[in-house]
Structure formats: structure tokens, C-alpha cells
C-alpha positions as CSV (number, residue, x, y, z in Angstrom):
1,M,157.9,43.4,71.0
2,R,159.7,46.2,69.3
3,R,158.4,45.2,65.9
4,D,154.8,45.0,67.3
5,W,155.1,48.4,69.0
6,A,156.4,49.9,65.7
7,R,153.6,48.4,63.6
8,F,150.9,49.3,66.2
9,T,152.2,52.8,66.4
10,L,152.2,53.1,62.6
11,L,148.7,51.7,62.2
12,T,147.5,54.1,65.0
13,F,149.0,56.9,63.0
14,L,147.3,55.8,59.8
15,F,143.9,55.5,61.5
16,G,144.3,59.0,63.1
17,F,145.5,60.5,59.8
18,G,142.6,59.1,57.8
19,F,140.0,59.9,60.4
20,A,141.3,63.5,60.8
21,I,140.8,64.1,57.1
22,Y,137.3,62.7,57.2
23,N,136.3,64.4,60.3
24,G,137.9,67.7,59.4
25,V,135.7,68.2,56.3
26,F,132.6,66.2,57.0
27,Q,130.4,68.9,58.6
28,N,131.3,71.4,55.9
29,Y,130.5,68.7,53.4
30,L,127.1,68.1,55.1
31,R,126.3,71.8,54.8
32,D,127.8,72.5,51.4
33,A,126.9,69.4,49.5
34,L,123.6,68.4,51.1
35,G,122.4,71.6,52.7
36,A,121.8,69.8,56.0
37,G,120.7,71.6,59.2
38,P,121.1,70.9,62.9
39,L,118.2,68.4,63.0
40,Q,119.6,66.3,60.1
41,L,123.1,66.4,61.7
42,G,121.7,65.3,65.0
43,A,119.7,62.4,63.5
44,L,122.8,61.3,61.5
45,E,125.1,61.4,64.5
46,S,122.5,59.4,66.6
47,L,122.2,56.7,64.0
48,R,126.0,56.6,63.5
49,E,126.5,55.8,67.2
50,V,124.0,52.9,67.2
51,P,126.8,50.4,66.4
52,G,128.5,51.6,69.6
53,L,125.6,50.3,71.6
54,L,126.5,46.9,70.2
55,A,130.2,47.1,70.9
56,A,130.1,44.6,73.8
57,L,128.0,42.2,71.8
58,M,130.2,42.4,68.7
59,A,133.4,42.0,70.7
60,G,131.8,39.1,72.6
61,T,130.8,37.4,69.3
62,L,134.4,37.7,68.0
63,V,135.9,36.4,71.3
64,A,137.7,33.6,69.5
65,L,139.7,36.1,67.5
66,A,142.8,37.9,68.9
67,E,142.4,41.6,69.7
68,S,144.6,42.5,66.7
69,R,142.4,40.5,64.3
70,V,139.2,42.2,65.7
71,A,140.9,45.6,65.4
72,G,142.1,44.8,61.8
73,L,138.6,43.8,60.8
74,G,137.2,47.0,62.3
75,L,139.7,49.2,60.4
76,L,138.9,47.4,57.1
77,I,135.2,48.1,57.5
78,A,135.7,51.7,58.6
79,G,138.1,52.3,55.7
80,L,135.9,50.9,53.0
81,G,132.8,52.8,54.4
82,I,134.6,56.2,54.8
83,G,136.0,55.8,51.3
84,A,132.6,55.1,49.9
85,T,131.2,58.3,51.5
86,G,132.7,60.2,48.6
87,A,130.4,58.4,46.2
88,V,127.0,59.0,47.9
89,G,124.8,61.7,46.5
90,G,122.0,62.1,49.1
91,Y,121.1,62.1,52.7
92,A,119.5,58.7,53.0
93,P,122.5,56.8,51.4
94,L,124.9,58.9,53.5
95,V,123.1,57.6,56.7
96,A,123.4,54.0,55.4
97,I,127.1,54.2,54.6
98,T,127.8,56.1,57.9
99,V,126.2,53.3,60.0
100,F,128.2,50.7,58.0
101,W,131.6,52.3,58.6
102,S,130.6,53.0,62.2
103,I,130.4,49.3,62.9
104,G,134.1,48.9,62.0
105,F,135.1,52.1,63.8
106,H,133.6,51.0,67.1
107,L,135.1,47.5,66.8
108,Y,138.5,49.1,66.5
109,V,138.2,51.7,69.2
110,S,136.8,49.1,71.6
111,V,139.9,46.9,71.5
112,A,142.8,49.3,70.6
113,P,143.3,50.4,74.3
114,A,143.5,46.7,75.3
115,I,146.2,46.1,72.6
116,T,148.2,49.0,74.1
117,L,147.9,47.8,77.6
118,T,148.7,44.2,76.5
119,L,151.9,45.4,74.8
120,A,152.8,47.4,77.9
121,K,152.7,44.2,79.9
122,G,151.3,46.0,82.9
123,Q,154.1,48.6,83.1
124,E,153.1,52.3,83.2
125,G,149.8,51.9,81.4
126,G,148.9,55.5,81.6
127,R,152.2,56.5,80.0
128,H,151.7,54.1,77.1
129,L,148.1,55.2,76.6
130,G,149.3,58.8,76.7
131,R,152.0,58.1,74.2
132,M,149.6,56.4,71.8
133,G,147.3,59.4,72.3
134,A,150.1,61.7,71.2
135,V,150.7,59.5,68.1
136,G,147.0,59.9,67.3
137,S,147.3,63.6,67.8
138,L,150.3,63.9,65.5
139,A,148.4,61.9,63.0
140,T,145.5,64.2,63.3
141,L,147.9,67.1,62.9
142,A,149.3,65.6,59.7
143,G,145.9,64.8,58.3
144,L,144.5,68.2,59.0
145,G,147.7,69.8,57.6
146,V,147.2,67.9,54.4
147,A,143.5,68.7,54.2
148,L,144.2,72.4,55.0
149,L,146.9,72.6,52.3
150,A,144.6,70.9,49.8
151,A,141.8,73.4,50.7
152,R,144.1,76.3,50.2
153,L,145.9,75.2,47.0
154,A,142.9,73.5,45.4
155,P,139.7,75.1,46.7
156,G,137.7,73.4,44.1
157,L,138.8,69.9,45.1
158,P,135.8,67.7,45.5
159,Y,135.0,66.3,48.9
160,S,135.2,62.8,47.5
161,A,139.0,63.2,47.2
162,Y,139.3,63.7,50.9
163,F,137.1,60.7,51.7
164,Y,138.9,58.4,49.3
165,T,142.3,59.3,50.9
166,A,140.9,58.8,54.4
167,G,139.5,55.4,53.6
168,A,142.7,54.2,51.9
169,C,144.8,55.1,55.0
170,M,142.5,53.0,57.3
171,V,142.6,50.0,55.0
172,A,146.4,50.2,55.1
173,G,146.2,50.3,58.9
174,A,144.0,47.1,58.8
175,V,146.7,45.3,56.8
176,L,149.3,46.3,59.4
177,C,147.1,45.3,62.3
178,W,146.8,41.7,60.9
179,T,150.6,41.4,61.0
180,L,150.9,41.9,64.7
181,S,152.2,38.9,66.6
182,T,150.8,37.1,69.7
183,H,152.5,39.7,71.9
184,A,149.6,42.0,71.0
185,A,147.0,39.6,72.2
186,S,146.0,38.8,75.7
187,Q,147.1,35.3,76.7
188,E,144.2,35.0,79.1
189,P,140.8,33.5,77.9
190,R,138.4,36.3,77.3
191,A,134.8,36.4,78.6
192,R,132.1,37.2,76.1
193,L,130.0,39.9,77.9
194,I,130.8,41.6,81.2
195,L,128.4,43.5,83.4
196,R,129.5,43.5,87.1
197,R,128.4,45.7,89.9
198,E,132.1,46.2,90.9
199,Y,132.6,48.0,87.6
200,S,129.5,50.3,88.0
201,L,131.5,53.4,88.6
202,F,133.5,52.9,85.4
203,Y,130.2,52.3,83.5
204,L,128.7,55.5,85.0
205,L,131.7,57.6,84.2
206,T,131.9,56.4,80.6
207,F,128.1,57.0,80.2
208,L,128.6,60.6,81.3
209,E,131.7,61.0,79.1
210,G,129.5,59.9,76.2
211,C,127.1,62.7,76.9
212,R,129.8,65.2,77.2
213,R,131.6,64.1,74.0
214,Q,128.5,64.2,71.9
215,I,127.3,67.6,73.1
216,F,130.6,69.2,72.5
217,S,132.1,67.4,69.5
218,I,128.9,67.8,67.5
219,F,127.3,71.1,68.5
220,A,130.5,73.2,69.3
221,S,131.9,72.8,65.8
222,F,128.5,72.9,64.0
223,A,127.6,76.1,65.9
224,L,130.8,77.7,64.5
225,I,130.0,76.5,61.0
226,V,126.2,77.3,60.9
227,V,125.8,80.2,63.3
228,Y,129.1,82.0,62.8
229,E,129.6,80.7,59.2
230,V,133.2,79.7,59.8
231,P,134.7,78.4,56.5
232,L,136.4,75.1,55.9
233,R,139.9,76.6,56.0
234,N,139.3,78.2,59.4
235,M,137.8,75.0,60.8
236,L,140.7,72.9,59.6
237,A,143.2,75.5,61.0
238,L,141.4,75.4,64.4
239,Q,141.6,71.6,64.5
240,F,145.2,71.7,63.4
241,I,146.1,73.9,66.4
242,N,144.1,71.6,68.6
243,A,146.1,68.5,67.4
244,I,149.3,70.3,68.3
245,L,148.1,71.0,71.8
246,I,146.9,67.4,72.4
247,A,150.2,65.9,71.1
248,L,152.0,68.0,73.7
249,T,149.7,67.3,76.6
250,A,148.6,63.7,76.2
251,P,152.0,62.1,77.2
252,V,152.3,64.5,80.2
253,M,148.8,63.6,81.3
254,G,149.5,59.9,81.0
255,R,152.6,60.2,83.3
256,F,150.6,62.4,85.7
257,I,147.9,59.7,86.1
258,D,150.5,57.0,86.7
259,R,151.9,59.1,89.5
260,R,148.8,60.5,91.1
261,G,146.0,58.1,90.2
262,E,142.8,59.0,88.5
263,R,140.8,61.0,91.1
264,L,142.7,64.3,90.9
265,P,143.0,64.4,87.0
266,L,139.4,63.5,86.4
267,T,138.2,65.9,89.1
268,L,140.1,68.7,87.3
269,Y,138.6,67.4,84.0
270,S,135.0,67.8,85.3
271,I,135.6,71.3,86.7
272,G,137.2,72.3,83.4
273,L,134.3,70.9,81.4
274,I,131.8,72.9,83.6
275,A,133.7,76.1,82.7
276,V,133.9,75.3,79.0
277,F,130.2,74.5,78.7
278,L,129.2,77.6,80.7
279,G,131.4,79.6,78.2
280,Y,129.7,78.2,75.2
281,A,126.3,78.7,76.8
282,T,126.8,82.4,77.6
283,F,129.5,83.9,75.3
284,E,128.7,84.9,71.7
285,N,132.1,86.1,70.6
286,E,133.6,84.0,67.8
287,Y,137.2,84.2,69.0
288,T,136.2,83.3,72.6
289,L,134.4,80.2,71.3
290,Y,137.6,79.3,69.3
291,A,139.5,79.4,72.6
292,L,136.9,77.3,74.4
293,F,137.0,74.8,71.6
294,L,140.7,74.3,72.0
295,I,140.5,74.1,75.8
296,D,137.8,71.4,75.7
297,N,139.9,69.2,73.3
298,V,143.0,69.6,75.5
299,L,140.9,68.5,78.5
300,F,139.9,65.4,76.6
301,T,143.4,64.0,77.3
302,F,142.3,63.6,80.9
303,G,140.0,60.8,79.6
304,I,143.0,58.4,79.7
305,G,142.1,58.1,83.4
306,F,138.9,56.1,82.6
307,T,140.9,53.3,81.0
308,T,143.7,53.3,83.5
309,Y,141.2,53.1,86.4
310,L,139.5,50.1,84.8
311,N,142.9,48.5,84.2
312,R,143.7,48.8,87.9
313,I,140.5,47.1,89.1
314,V,139.6,44.6,86.4
315,R,139.6,40.8,86.9
316,R,141.8,38.4,84.9
317,G,140.7,38.1,81.3
318,E,138.1,40.8,81.6
319,L,139.8,43.9,80.3
320,T,138.8,43.7,76.6
321,P,135.1,42.8,77.2
322,C,134.9,45.5,80.0
323,L,136.3,48.1,77.6
324,A,133.8,47.0,75.0
325,M,131.0,47.2,77.6
326,G,132.3,50.7,78.5
327,T,131.9,51.7,74.8
328,T,128.4,50.4,74.9
329,M,127.6,52.5,78.0
330,N,129.2,55.5,76.4
331,H,126.9,55.0,73.4
332,V,123.7,54.7,75.3
333,A,124.2,58.5,75.5
334,A,125.6,58.8,72.0
335,V,122.5,57.5,70.3
336,T,120.1,59.9,72.2
337,V,122.1,63.1,72.9
338,P,122.7,64.2,69.3
339,F,119.1,64.1,68.2
340,A,117.8,65.5,71.5
341,G,120.3,68.3,71.4
342,A,119.5,69.1,67.8
343,W,115.8,69.1,68.6
344,L,116.4,71.5,71.5
345,W,118.5,73.8,69.2
346,Q,115.9,73.8,66.3
347,R,112.8,74.0,68.5
348,S,114.1,77.0,70.5
349,D,116.2,78.5,67.7
350,N,119.0,78.7,70.3
351,Y,122.2,76.8,69.8
352,Q,123.3,77.5,73.4
353,L,120.6,75.2,75.1
354,P,122.5,71.9,74.5
355,F,125.5,73.5,76.3
356,W,123.4,74.2,79.4
357,V,122.6,70.5,79.4
358,G,126.4,69.9,79.2
359,V,126.9,72.0,82.4
360,V,124.5,69.6,84.3
361,V,126.2,66.5,82.9
362,A,129.7,67.8,83.8
363,A,128.4,68.6,87.4
364,I,127.1,65.0,87.8
365,A,130.4,63.7,86.5
366,L,132.2,65.8,89.1
367,V,130.2,64.2,91.9
368,A,130.8,60.7,90.5
369,T,134.5,61.3,90.2
370,L,134.8,62.0,93.9
371,R,134.0,58.3,94.5
372,L,137.3,57.3,92.9
373,P,140.0,56.1,95.2
374,R,142.6,58.7,96.3
375,G,146.1,58.3,94.8
376,P,147.5,55.6,92.5
377,V,146.0,52.2,93.1
378,P,148.3,49.2,92.3
379,A,146.9,47.4,89.2
380,K,145.8,43.8,89.9
381,E,148.1,41.1,88.7
382,A,145.2,40.0,86.5
383,A,145.1,43.3,84.7
384,S,148.7,43.0,83.6
């Protein structure tokens, strides 16, 4: 168990480190190397999220494999695709390679929480998820730090160098993932596909979370880059600070959810999101938008509550397929929101319109959150 925790922690770090480098420079690469605008970004992001729609089907197809094998396969595909991003020279091949690596990315993120909860053996799931979230944030911090240092010391460094480094880290994580023992795999038989009425609140919350994530993660940063012309070094510095804040708050939030249940944290989360979206929709001061960008990403740590809530109510052997189905529900929004938001932006020539939509989404999420049970609910024996 100690060896598996150590290896899983390290591969989580490698994934976060590599993805931070990729994500930290990608939108600047899109603007600088390809001259892409909001509509091209929105179309690319929508297509990138299509594999997320198939997460439940992919996880069900690979039901005979242990979760660690599925995660390792996903990391390998993601690493190879992200590394190859540095070799493409046009928008169309970039879309193709992005969809390819997204298949692996969504395989990995669909099963990684299940591996964490399996290794936790039903004990303090929120704390362990928060701890792994902190590891991911430290990895993001390190990855952004390396990218920021490279951007300052070697401003002429080609974007391909960043992508090759990111891909290599993920491939190394895949190798580690395949060395995990049976402790990292659920001992219960897994169902292929799960769609039950009793999980409908989880599905709804993850769908709304998908809307929120896409609106903010795509348009908040792209608005800073395109509208306010924030350079690569400043965007990396902003994400660097963000990673520090998440590393500090994620473990605290995990323990808070274990003690108080999901309703209060997720209610505060929705209220905070309404305030952040309102800020982006009304303020036009660059430094105010910096602050809102950081606040939103700290609020993201509250999202641990979606997974712990499912872990408390799920039936025996249904955790992994339910998480995969949650990813699919999340991506029903993810394939439509980026393009629709980009169309609104470009049609109206107003980057703030997508954030007004975000206010409505966060308000609906607040109402849905009030249906959660009060206080901590003991996890079912099946979920452990």
C-alpha cells in the first residue's frame, strides 16, 4: 500500500507537471503561431471535449482491465498526443492531434479518482482526494515555474520544446501507473455502463460543473490574452500564483467536506461562482480580473464534493462506471459551451456575454445544491 501510494502520488505529479506546461503556453501558442481568434478557440475546445462524451463508453469497453491499466493507457495516449502537438504546423492538424490526446486524457481523469478512493479503502475519502489535489497543484506550480523560467531566460524558445517536455512527463507517468499493484484496483466486479435515477443529482451537478468549467477556463484566460494583451510571462505568473493557492486550500477543503458533508461547501461554491462571473461580466480593470481569475480557481477545490457525494451513495462495484458517466454528463456541456460562447463573443464583439451565461448556470447550480443532504452522510459499505 505504501509503495502504491508513493507511485500513484508520483505519477499524479508527473501528469500535473506535464499538463501545466502544456496548458500554460497553449493559448499563447494558438494566438502567436496560428493567429487564432475566439471562434477558432471555441471550435477547437468543443472538438477536444468530444472524447469526454464517450468516457462512460470507453471505460465500459475496458471493464476487463484494472483501473490502473486504464489510467496508464490514457496517460500514454495523452503524452504521445501532447508531445506531437509541437510538430503540427496548421489549425486542421492541430484539431486532429488535440482530439487524439483528449481520448487518453479523459480515460485517465475518469478513473484516477476511483484509484484514489480504492487506495483509501473507504477511510476519509475527501481528505485523500484533497491531498491528491494538492499534489496536482504542486505539480502545476512546478510545471508553470519551469515554463516561466524558460520564457524569461530563453524568450525565443520554440513552443515545441514545451510540448515535447509535457508529453514526456505523461508517458513516464503511464509507465509508473502500470506498475501499481492490485491494491489500486477495485476488487468488486465493475458494471459497464451506469445510468440510474438515484444518481440523477450527481449527473445534474456534474453537467452544470461542465458548463461552469468551460466558460471560465476558456474565456477568462483568453479574454486576458486577446482583449487585454497579457503576455505569456504574465499568464504563466498568474497561473503560478494560482497553483500555490490551490495547493494550500485543497487539503483543507477535503477535510472540511469529510467533517461537514457536501451541501455547505458546494453551496458556498455556487455563491462564489455567481460573484466571480458577475465580476467578469461587469468589471473591465485588468488587475481586478486577475484577482477574479485566482478566486475562481481556488473555488474549484470545492469540486471535491461532487466525487465524495457519489462515493457516499454509490452501489457496490459502480463507483468507476459512475465517475465515467459523470465525466460524460460533464462533457455534454463541454462540447457545446465553448463554441456557443465563442459565437456569442464574436457575434456581439463583447467578451463579457459568456460570463452572463455563467451567472445563470451558477444560480441553477445553487438551487440544485440545496437538494443535497445536510451534514456528512456515512458512505455505504459498497462504496468502500
